[in-house]
N, C-alpha and C positions, 0 to 999 in steps of 0.2 A: 377477494373482493370483486375482481373483474369476472371470475366465474359466476358469482351470484347475479351480478348485472347481467351477464349473458342470459341466465335463466329468465330472469324478471323481464329483461328487455325482449327476450325471445317469445315470451308468452305475448307481450305487447305487439311484437312484430306479426305474429300469428294473427291476431286480431287485425293489424293493419293490412295484411296481405289478403285475408278472408274478406274484409269489407271492400277492399280494392277490386278483387275478382268478382265479387258479387255486383259492383257497380259497372265495371267495364267488361266483364266476362259474361254475366248472366243477364244484366239490365241493358247491355249494348252500348254503354256510354264509351265508345271506343275511337270517336274521331279525335284528332290531336288536342282540340281544346278540352272536349269532355274527358278524355284520358287523363289529362293534367289535373282537372278538377276532382277526378275520381282518385287518383292517387293522393291528392292534397287532402281529401275528405278521409281517406282511409288512415292518413298519417295521423290526423287529429283524433281519430278514435283510438288509436293504439297510444297516443300520447297520454291519455287519461289514464289508461291501464298501468303505463310506464310510471307515471307520477306516483301512484298509491303503492305499487309494489316496490319500486326502488326506495321510496321514502322509508318504507316499512322494514325492508329486509336487506338492502344493499348498503346504503351509506349509514354512517354512525350519526346519531342524533346531533344536529347541528347547533342545538341550543336557540334556533330561531323557530318562530311559529310558522305554521303551515301557510298562514296568510302572507308571511314574509318570503317564504320559499317558492310559492307558487308563481308570482310574477317573473322571478329569475329563471325558473323552469320554463315558463312559457316563452320567453325571450330566447333561451337556448334551443328549445324545441322548434321555434319558428326558423331559426338558423338551420337545424336539422330538416324542417320541412322544404326549406328552399334547395338544400343540398340534395335530398331525396328526390324531390320532384325534377329538378335539373338533370341529375343522373338518369333517372328512370325514363324521361322524355329522350335524353341524348341517346341512351342505349337502344330505346325502342325504335329511334329513327335509324340508327347506324347498325345495329345487328343484322336485319334483312340484307342490307347492302353487302356486308362483310361475309355472310354465309349463305346468302341466295335463298332464304327460305322464311317462311313466316312462323315457324315453330323450331325450337331447338329441343332435342332429345324427347319430342312429342309434346312439349310444353309451349303454349303460345309465347311468342316473343315478348309480349306486353308483360306476362307474369314473369319471365325469366328477368326482364329488365327491372322490374318492381323489386324483386327479391335481391338482385344484385346491388341496386341502389340502398335498400335497406341495410343490407350487410355492410357495406362500405361506410354508411353513415354511423354505424354502431361505434366505431373508435372515436369519432368526434364527439358522439353523444356521452360516452363514458367520461372522457376527460372534461368536457364542458360542464357536465352535471356535478362531477366530483369537486371541481375548483370553482364553480359559479353557483349552481342551483343549491347545492347541499353543503356549501361552504360553512365552517364553523362561525357562528356569531360572536359579538363581543363578549368576552368573559366578564360576567358580572360578579363581583366579589361582595359578599354580604357585608354590611356594615357591621363592625365589631365594637362592641361596648366594652370599654376598659373599666373594670371593677374599681380601680383606684380612683377614677374620675367619674362619679355618679352624674348622670344626665348627659353624657357626651355621646 
């Protein structure tokens, strides 16, 4: 199940990182505040992809409606958003000081920071979505009519 989660969430992460790079790398939203907003917007775009792929392919049907699962998914994802954004901003601020350069392995430090933050958040996301977002709903037993007692 975790491997399917990684594939589905990997596709969502790819959307996340591409949107982020488009915003801070191509469009120039790279000041600290705009970088944080870029990472947040990218995360939200990946979140939609993640919900539909993981609901369909990763987790067993919960017995709950999509309408019931979506708010839980949103809350868990907002926790992931905070974690991803905080880690990315922290890494982006500290990596140049640690390594004395604005790029690592030829990749801009903002992108390395974003990728590292998304990767670390994956563990939290899997567990939280498994036990909160897509948890099993209450088991509904159909009413059974006893043939010996008509009308019951």
